[in-house]
N, C-alpha and C positions, 0 to 999 in steps of 0.2 A: 505494499497499501505506500501510494506517493503522501506526499504531504499535502499535496492538493486536494488529494481525494479524502482523506483526512478531516483537514480541514471541511470541505463540502460537507462530508454526512454531518460534521458538528454545526456548521452554519442548515441543512436542512432540517436538524432536528431541534433549531431553538437553543443549542447552546450557547451562542456566541452573542453578549450585549454589548449594546455602548450605554454610557451613560457616566452617574460620577456612585463608585464602589467603594464601600470598604473590605478591604480585603481580611482573611481568617487570620494575616499576620498583623493588622491593625491599620495596614497601610492604607493608603487611599489609591483610584485607579479610574481611569477614562474609558476600561474594556474592562469586561469581566467572562468567565467561561465555565457556564454549570454544566458539568462533566455530569450529572447526574440525568439530566435532561435527555442524552442519548444513552445513557445506560438505562435507560425505560425498556430496550428494544433490545432483547435478548440475542435476536440475529446479528445486530450490529455493532453488541459488543462483542460476541463472540468475536466477530470478523476484525476488530478493532484489537484486540487480545491478544490472537494469532500474529497480528501485525509488529505489536509491541516483543510476544516471543522470536518470532524469528530474528529480531535484533541481538539475542542472548543468546541463540544455538551454543557458540563458540566459546561461551562462558559454562555453559554446562550445568548453571544449577540444578540444585537437586530438592530444594522448596524456594516459595513464594511467600514473603512478609510483608502485606502493606500495612500502615498506618488507616486506622477506623478516624475517618466513616467514609471517608468520599474515595480513598483505596480499596476498598472492602471487594467490590464488582467487579472492575477490571484487571485485580489482583488474581481474584477465583478464576476469569475468563483466560488470563495469560498463565496459569497452573495448570489448565485442563488442556492448555493448546501445547504446554512443555512435558505434561504425563508427570506431574508432580504435584504434592500436597501444597495446602496454601495456609498459613495461620498467618494472623494480624494482632494489632500492637493496638490498646488504647489510651487515652488519658486516663493517671488514676490521681487525682490531686497534684494536676498539672502538670505530670511528665507520666513520660511513654512506657508501658510494662506490656509484655505476654500475662493474658491470664486467661479463666478459660479452661485450666488445664495446658495449654499450649507451651510448647518447649523446643530449644532447639538442642542439638548435639555439634560436640567440634568439629564432627567430621560435613557435616552440612553444606554447603555452597548456594550463600540464600541473594536472592535477586528481590529485590525492597521495587516493590512497585504503587504508582500513584496514579492517581488522576491527574492534576494540576500541580506543577513546582513552580514557587514563584520565588521563596526567600531560601526554600530546602530544611525549613525548620521538622518538618514533620519526616522527611526522608534521615536527616541528620539522626535526628535524635533516636529514628525506628536503627540505623547501623547502628548507633551507641547502644541498644539493647540487643542484636544481635551479636554485639563482640565481646557484650557482658557473659551472655550464654556458653561465647566459646566458638561460635559458629564462626564461618567468613561471607563476608556481603562481597559480592560477587559484580555487582552495579546497581543500577536505578534504573528503570525504565516509566517513562508515562504517556500521557495520552497527549497534554499541553506541556512544552518548556515555557514559560515566564519568565524562565529565569536569570537572564541573559548572561549565562554561561557561570553561574553559582558552581564552587568546588566543593565536592562530597567527597570526595578521597576514592570514589569509585566513579565508572564511566559511568552517564547521563546520557540514555539517550531515548530521545520524544517521537512520537508520531508527526507533530506538527510543533513548531516555535511561532508564537502568540508576540508581537512585540505591541509593547503598552505601557504609556506613559505610566510610573508610580513615585507617590510623595508622602513625605512621613504626614499627617493630619494637620499638621499647625503648618506646613508647607503650601499646602496644597490650594491650588489656584481656582477649583471647583468648587471648593468651601465657601471662598473669598467671594467667589460669585452667585453666591447661594443658589448653587445648584440641588435638588435634594439630593439626599445621600443616601442611599440604598443597602442592608446589608444582608447579603447573600450565601455566603460561607457558612458553613457547620459549625467551627468552633466558636462563634457568637449566634447560632441563632437562638431565637425566642429572648434577645434582650432590644 
């Protein structure tokens, strides 16, 4: 799957928005990609998962680990395409951890899969959890990379890169212009 094909699927399913958004990181942006909208469609997310898996076959992952919430569905599809198991991390008191009886063995090669990477916080924290279990992170795969080259210490491969302006809240020109702020991300849901 090419980058244009992935972007076309996201756009077709209403996942790409323009406006004034508060990202999960707390930063503000003029563009937002809500991958959950495309993940509603199992046949589409299956294709996206297979495309991410293709980018990591040479890394020979033995398990996929995704940060909840956004990475769970796409992580499951990547694991299916690779023929490996899938686990996920969750925030507990603000920190990522493996729960629900999930664990990793030191011999496991773990591919982190996320829906969107912006600052890299969730994948970075997931990599730390993987390391604390003694396993080895072999890469980070995602549907959308809007990080502008964030260094995660492992290869980051995406289906599509999205360029978007990002500001600290106190530097946001959209706030100064009094454009309504939308908070679509899962980390701030309900606030």
